[in-house]
C-alpha positions in Angstrom: 0.0 0.2 0.0 1.4 3.5 -0.8 1.7 6.1 1.6 -1.3 8.1 0.2 -3.9 5.1 -0.3 -6.1 4.0 2.5 -7.4 0.7 2.2 -6.0 0.8 -1.4 -7.9 3.9 -2.3 -6.1 7.2 -2.9 -7.6 10.0 -0.6 -7.5 13.5 -2.2 -6.7 14.8 1.4 -3.6 12.7 1.7 -2.4 13.7 -2.0 -2.9 17.4 -1.3 -0.8 17.3 2.0 1.9 15.2 0.6 2.2 17.6 -2.6 2.4 20.6 0.0 5.5 19.1 1.6 7.1 17.2 -1.3 6.2 18.6 -4.7 7.3 22.3 -5.6 7.0 24.2 -8.6 9.7 26.2 -9.5 7.9 28.7 -11.8 5.9 29.6 -8.5 9.0 29.8 -6.1 11.1 31.9 -8.7 11.3 35.8 -7.7 13.6 38.2 -9.6 14.6 41.6 -8.4 16.2 44.2 -10.7 18.7 45.4 -8.0 20.2 42.1 -6.9 20.3 38.1 -7.2 17.5 36.6 -5.2 17.5 33.4 -3.2 14.0 31.8 -2.8 14.3 29.0 -0.1 11.5 26.6 -0.6 12.3 23.4 1.7 14.6 22.8 4.8 15.2 19.6 6.8 17.8 18.7 9.2 20.2 17.5 6.7 19.4 19.5 3.3 18.0 22.8 2.1 16.5 23.9 -1.1 16.6 27.5 -2.9 15.7 28.7 -6.4 18.5 31.5 -7.2 17.0 34.0 -9.7 19.7 36.5 -11.4 18.9 39.3 -14.1 21.6 39.7 -16.6 24.8 41.2 -15.1 24.0 40.0 -11.6 26.6 38.1 -9.6 26.3 35.6 -6.8 29.3 36.4 -4.8 32.5 34.1 -4.5 31.9 32.3 -1.3 32.5 28.8 0.3 30.9 26.4 3.0 33.0 24.1 5.6 30.1 22.1 6.3 28.0 21.1 3.1 28.0 20.1 -0.3 26.5 22.7 -2.6 24.6 21.6 -5.7 23.6 23.7 -8.5 21.1 22.7 -11.2 21.0 25.3 -14.0 17.3 25.5 -15.1 17.7 28.6 -17.6 20.0 31.2 -19.1 23.8 31.4 -19.5 26.7 32.6 -17.1 30.1 32.2 -15.8 30.9 30.0 -13.0 33.8 30.8 -10.6 35.2 27.4 -9.1 37.8 29.0 -7.4 39.5 32.8 -7.4 41.2 32.6 -10.6 39.1 30.5 -13.2 35.7 30.8 -15.1 33.8 28.1 -16.4 30.9 28.9 -19.0 27.7 27.4 -17.8 24.0 27.0 -19.3 21.0 25.4 -18.8 21.0 21.9 -18.4 24.4 21.7 -16.4 25.0 20.6 -13.0 27.7 22.1 -10.4 29.1 20.8 -7.2 31.1 22.5 -4.5 32.4 20.5 -2.0 32.9 21.7 1.7 35.7 24.7 1.6 35.5 25.0 -2.4 35.1 28.3 -3.5 32.2 29.0 -5.8 30.1 31.7 -7.4 28.6 32.9 -10.9 27.8 35.9 -13.0 24.8 35.8 -15.3 26.7 37.1 -18.3 23.8 36.3 -20.8 20.9 38.7 -22.1 18.2 36.7 -20.3 17.7 35.8 -17.0 19.5 33.2 -15.1 17.9 30.6 -12.9 19.5 27.7 -10.8 18.3 25.3 -8.0 20.5 24.8 -5.2 20.5 22.1 -2.8 23.1 22.3 0.2 23.6 18.8 1.8 25.5 18.0 5.2 25.4 19.6 8.7 22.9 22.4 8.6 22.8 25.3 9.4 25.2 25.9 6.7 28.1 28.3 7.2 29.3 31.0 4.8 32.5 32.5 3.9 32.5 35.4 1.2 35.4 36.2 -0.8 
């Protein structure tokens, strides 16, 4: 029996409760701001957190690192530059997945003419710390 079934029949109440806590629509979460990059949290557990990052053309997510989490970014739309350290740049675009392990510097800039959006997941010991560069 599935978790949303009661005696073999799905109940609308249980399905809606599951969707509210476990099914997310990125387009409804994403919020852009003309002045600065936006981080839109959509869930948090004791081991992971998820957020939709939204950057207008020219906006940047500052170089930073975390000592206690892996940071995984899934590029959903746009093009930009990923900073894997203080010296290098890697072109990124929709469909790419980026990983920063603990203490690895990372950041990005939207260098395209369109909006850039990625879903970020931090996994490890929360709350995560942050060191800016």
